[in-house]
C-alpha positions, 0 to 999 in steps of 0.5 A, a space after each residue: 487511571 492513566 490519563 492522556 499521553 503526554 504530548 512530548 511523548 507523542 512528538 518523540 514517538 513520531 520523531 523516532 518512527 520512520 513513516 516509510 517503514 510503516 507505510 512500506 509494510 503495505 505499499 511497495 515504495 520506490 525512490 522518487 527524487 530527493 527525500 521522496 518515495 512513491 507507490 500505489 495509493 492504499 486509499 484508492 485503486 490506481 494503475 500508476 503510482 501517485 502516492 508520495 511519502 516524504 520520510 524526513 517530514 513524516 508525511 504522505 500525500 496522494 496526488 490522485 485522491 488527495 489523502 494526506 497525513 502523518 504516521 498516526 493518521 495512516 495507522 488510524 485509517 488503515 487499521 481503524 485504531 484510535 489515536 491513543 492506540 496508534 501512539 501506543 502501537 508505535 511506542 511499543 514497536 520502538 521500545 519507548 515508555 509512554 507517560 500519561 498525564 494524571 487527570 486526563 482522559 483515560 486511554 481510549 481503546 477500540 474493540 479491534 485492539 482486543 481482537 488483535 490481542 486475543 488472536 495473538 494469545 490464541 496463536 501462542 497457545 496453539 503453538 505451545 500445544 504442538 509440543 504436548 503429547 496429545 499433539 503427536 498426531 499433528 506432528 506426524 501429519 506435518 512430518 508426513 508432508 515434509 515439515 519439521 519442527 523448524 518449519 512449523 516454528 517459522 510459520 507459527 503452526 500449532 495444535 488445537 487440543 480436542 477438549 471443548 474449552 482448553 483455549 477458552 480457559 487459557 485466554 480467560 486467565 489472561 483477562 479476555 472475556 467470552 464476548 471478546 473471544 466470540 468477536 474474534 471468532 475463537 469460540 462458538 456459542 452453544 446451549 451451555 455457553 461458549 466452546 473452542 471453535 478449533 478442536 483436534 486440529 493442526 492450526 495455521 495462524 493467518 496474519 495481515 501484511 504487518 504480521 499481526 495475527 487476525 485469524 486461523 485456518 485449521 485442518 482436521 486430524 481425527 476420524 471422528 471429527 464431523 466438521 469440514 476438512 478445513 475450518 477458518 476463522 469466520 468474518 470478524 471486524 479484523 478478518 475479511 477473507 476476501 482481503 487476506 492472503 496467507 503468507 504475505 507477511 513473510 513474502 512481502 519483502 521478496 514480492 516487492 523486491 522481485 516484482 513477482 508473486 506465486 499464488 498457490 492453493 493452500 497453507 501447506 503449498 505456501 510452506 512447501 514453496 517457501 522452504 524450496 526457495 520460492 519465497 514469493 508464494 501466498 494463498 487465499 484463505 478459504 475463498 476464491 482469488 478475487 479483486 480485493 486480493 489483487 488490490 492488496 498484491 498490486 500495492 505490495 508488488 509496486 505493480 506499475 509496469 509490465 515488468 512483474 509477473 503473477 504466477 497462478 498454480 492450479 490443479 489440472 482437474 475441473 475445479 482447478 480449471 474453473 478457478 483459473 477462469 475465475 482468476 482470469 476475469 480479474 487478473 487483467 487488473 494487474 499491470 504485471 504479466 500473468 501466468 499459470 503453472 501446473 505441476 507434473 502429473 497434477 501434483 501440487 507444490 506440497 506433494 511435488 516437494 515430497 515426491 521429487 524434492 525442492 528442485 522440482 518445486 523451483 522448476 515448476 515456475 519454468 513450466 509456466 505459460 501465459 494465462 491467456 494461452 491457458 484460458 484459450 486452451 481451456 475454452 477450446 478443449 471441449 471442441 473437436 477441432 477435426 471438424 469444421 463445426 468444432 473449429 467454428 464453435 471453438 473460435 466463437 468461444 475463444 474469440 471474446 478472450 482475445 477481444 478482452 486484451 487491452 494491450 494493442 500489441 498483445 491482441 494481434 499476437 494472440 489472434 495469430 496464436 488462436 489461429 494456429 491452435 484452431 488451424 484457421 485463417 488468421 483473417 477469419 480469426 481477427 474478424 471474429 475477435 473484432 465482432 466479439 469486441 463490438 458485441 460486448 463479448 470483450 470488455 476492452 473499453 471497460 478495462 481500467 487504463 492508466 490513471 489520468 488526472 483526478 477530478 479536483 473535488 469541490 471544497 467549500 463551493 470552490 474547486 480545490 487548488 492543486 499544483 496542476 492548476 496553478 498558472 505557469 508564470 515565472 512569478 507563480 513558479 518562483 513562489 511555488 518553488 520557494 514555499 515548497 523548498 522551505 516546507 521540505 528543507 526549511 530545517 536546514 536553511 538559514 532561519 533569517 533568510 527564510 524569515 525575510 522571504 516569508 515576510 513578503 506577500 505572494 501574488 497568488 492567493 493560494 500560495 500566499 495562504 500557504 506562505 502565511 501558515 509556514 511563516 507562522 509555524 513554530 520551530 522549523 528544527 522541530 520534527 514534524 513542524 511542516 506537517 503541523 504547518 500544513 494542517 493550519 493552512 486555511 481551506 480551500 488551500 490545505 490540499 495544495 500545501 500537502 502537495 507542496 510538502 509531498 511533491 518531488 523537489 527538482 534536485 539531485 541531492 539533499 545538499 543541492 536541494 537546500 542550496 536551490 531552496 535557499 536561492 529561491 528564498 533569496 530571489 523572493 527577497 530580491 523581488 521584494 527589494 525590486 518591488 519597493 525600489 520601483 515604488 520609491 522611484 515612482 514616488 520621488 518623481 512626485 515630491 520636491 527633490 530637496 524636501 524632507 520626504 525626497 531625502 528620506 526616499 533617496 536614503 531608502 533607495 541607497 539602503 535597498 541597493 546596499 541590502 541587495 548587494 549584500 544578499 547577492 554577495 551571500 549567494 556568491 
């Protein structure tokens, strides 16, 4: 039996993996200075980005919640896999053959890995079945909705045959147990054992943001199917419908690039939008759009400003209006502007594409209206605005919507919009909006605002030391900048200069703890050395070390950063010379000038002056 993965392979896989590529599949990352990228933290909800990634070091750190680590710890936290599985997944990604040590512990695998594998095998089975004679009804269904074989292949659409255990038998031959298939939501339990959950249906694989199949959505095709029109995978350890967005794996790149997302209502609507050129379209999977979906989308969008846009498409019927009102309740969590677009004659994107072509689908976005206006119209639509009573009732219903707006510039504008809609005096509307806000009709105060400094957690009975809490003095500034420079660019600096600088004690105890760990780190030319050094910093100073590794170093380029870091290291050495010289000058006053001790001190003073000059000459 294979043993533990060889450490050399663990290091090699990490060295060959760009951590920004892995994190970038879940978080929109932007350049944040030399060698640094930034995005919204995947470990906690925030309105402005405080999550830094340093690809060269293979390291991430959140200045808001304090989470940090390397690419393996990121995968383990995000996907709940073991360390072994994280290494194996990345090795497979880069095509690296791992070696295992004989006699070591057997590779540990969680049930989650088997669930991913089972879903992937099922997706391949369904895809292959779409080409069989029995699947003619599924191909006709797709064709009638404007989807050819190429479209089906692009989205991985498949067919589940009518039989009770076609898929079950196929996956059993691949080594999957009935228990694993049940845990994956692929089979149901009957009196005589398990049977295929999806039968006689067209099937869409549902993937997470990284592209791994985690579940399925299936539409019935046969009249004798007594099941629901759409049937989804039940909740499993890897499929949480409140957090899953269909099509996000295909849309994420454009969502991040365009800072736009279009939320539609079904699988075929996503397909129609993408084929028509709206490649930012996604849909929920059998549940209403909610707060967890927003959290996922904000990270992929890089939703840190009002420049982006989120467009919801809703049917104009009562159900669509209800969905819009539900979405509005959560949509205020976006920094981006939110809109609603409804198709002409109530056509959804799929039907609109069939009836009027790709151009009509693209034009759908041109008809979008701000979500606030849409909701206001829905609120007042049931009132007779020709009567005084109707206008007053509409105002009382709509005022809380305006009161909830947290943007101090938007609220007065929508007071005027509502006044025009109702044909009422602007001051009367403004007073009612203020009253709604005071009475709790609006949740302005409860709305999340820009993230402020995080409360420093307590660690071992002491407050956690952070960059923000360090004293703003020249001495501490020098120590902070020097050790930050070495952590980030030590692999390109003169090793002898780094050694001389780090051999000198720092005055600030927290920075000195970091200095010792960095000084004792082995092999600054080795990939990942800085991450390992941070891990050895004693508590409660480890988080400070993580911040120093992840923080933006003030420079315009890598070369300038190396030069600046080297200058800071030289200044540390100079400070050491000056400190020793001051001590010697004090000592020489206390000994006879012609004594042996006096001559030794004068000799050392001349040596210090020479060494200082030599260091100054190096800098020039």
